[in-house]
N, C-alpha and C positions, 0 to 999 in steps of 0.2 A: 351605725350605736344606738342600743337605748342608752335611755338614760337609767342610772342608778336609782339600784332601789337606795332610802336612806331614813331608814325604820325600822323595828324589827330585830332579827339575828342576823344582824351585820357589824363592825367592827366599825362604827360611826364617825371615831374619828381617820380611818383612810381613808373613807370614800372623796376622791376626789373627780373633776372631769377626765385627767390624767392614767390613776390608776384601777386597779384590777379587783380594788373590792368593791360588791355592790352589784359588779357588773357580771352580767351570764360567761362562760367558762365558755369557751371556745374549744369544739370540738374536731378533735382531724380524723386520722382513722392513721391505723396501726398498726404494725406489722409485732407480732411474736415471736417467739425464740423458737418457737416450728413455723411459722413463717405463714403461720394464720392472718388472715389484715382483717380489723372490725372498728366500727369506729367505736372511739376512750365513750363513749356514752355508755357501749352494752359490757366495757368492763367494768366503767367501774357503779352499776344501774342505781338504783334512787336511795340511797345509801347515803347518811356525812360521806367523807373521804378527805384523807390527807395524801397529798399529793408532794414526792417530795423525789428528787436524786437521789438515790443512795440508800439505806437504812437510817430512818430516826432515832435517837436516845431518848427516850421518856421518862419521866421521873414514875414513881409509884401506886402515883394518885392519879399521873395522864392515863397511863394505862386501866385503869377499874373506870376511868370513864370514858376512854376507849368502849370498852367492853358495854358499859350501862347504854350507851347512846349506839349501840351499832356501827362505829365508823369504818372505815374501810380507810387502810392504809395501803397504797398505791409508792410502788419505784419506780417512774418512768421512763427510769436508766432500761427495766431488760425488755423496755421493745422502740423499734423504728416507726419515726412520724412517715406516709408516706403521701397522704392529702394535710394542707393547714401543717397548725406550728404549735408549742406551749409556750405557755409564755417568756418572755424574756430572764425572770424574775426566776422562775421553777431549774429554764435549763442553769443558772447562777450559782447554785444550791438552798435558791431559797425555798422558803412549804407554803405550801397555802393550803387552807380547810375548804369546801367547798360542801353546802347543802342541799339536800335530794332533788336542791330545782335548778339544781347546776350553776346558780347565782354563788360566785366567791364569799365568800366571810370573812372571811382575812386572809393574811400571812405570814408571816414573819418579818424582823425587818431585824435595824441593829438594839432597838428598844427591844423587843418584841419573837419572845422562845416560845419552839412549836410548841414546848407547857403552859405560856404565858391564852397564844391560840384554845389550843384544847379548854384552860381554867373560863375562860372567857365566853366561849359554846357554853361552856354548860350553865353557867347565870342567865346567858343571853334567851337560851331556853327554858329552866326551869329546874333543873333537874337534880332533884335536891339527894334520892339513894344513891349508891352506890352496892353494886351486890360485893359479896366478901368473896367469888369464887378465883384461881387464878388460871383461871384458861389463857392462852391465848388471842389476843385482838385479828382481827380479820386482815388479811394481805389477801393479796391475787395469786398464794400459793396453801390456804388451805382457809379456801371461803367457807 
């Protein structure tokens, strides 16, 4: 396992030797509902990605940030893992936010909501202007 990143766009307070924040996300082979098998990397591409087990309920500010930063939302329940695995935190209902380089920015916890994660990412990468439009954020269904 590579060392965790400990500065920059990462939830520093979550980085520890036995955690997942700051570490490269494992990339399983997955199967979609149509039977296609591919690397998880190929699904998320080079985007910030919000990974969850099921749909995520977000406030309006988070939805604007998602549009501004172009965060892709991925519901892992729509895929079957063929080789490898998703982190236990995800399988137990936690939410992960990945950077485009596939390093885990951070995850939800008893004290950090999905909205908190998105706001912390916005502050971390210094996005100030948010769009006024109301288009839908990217999901695996409406890329």
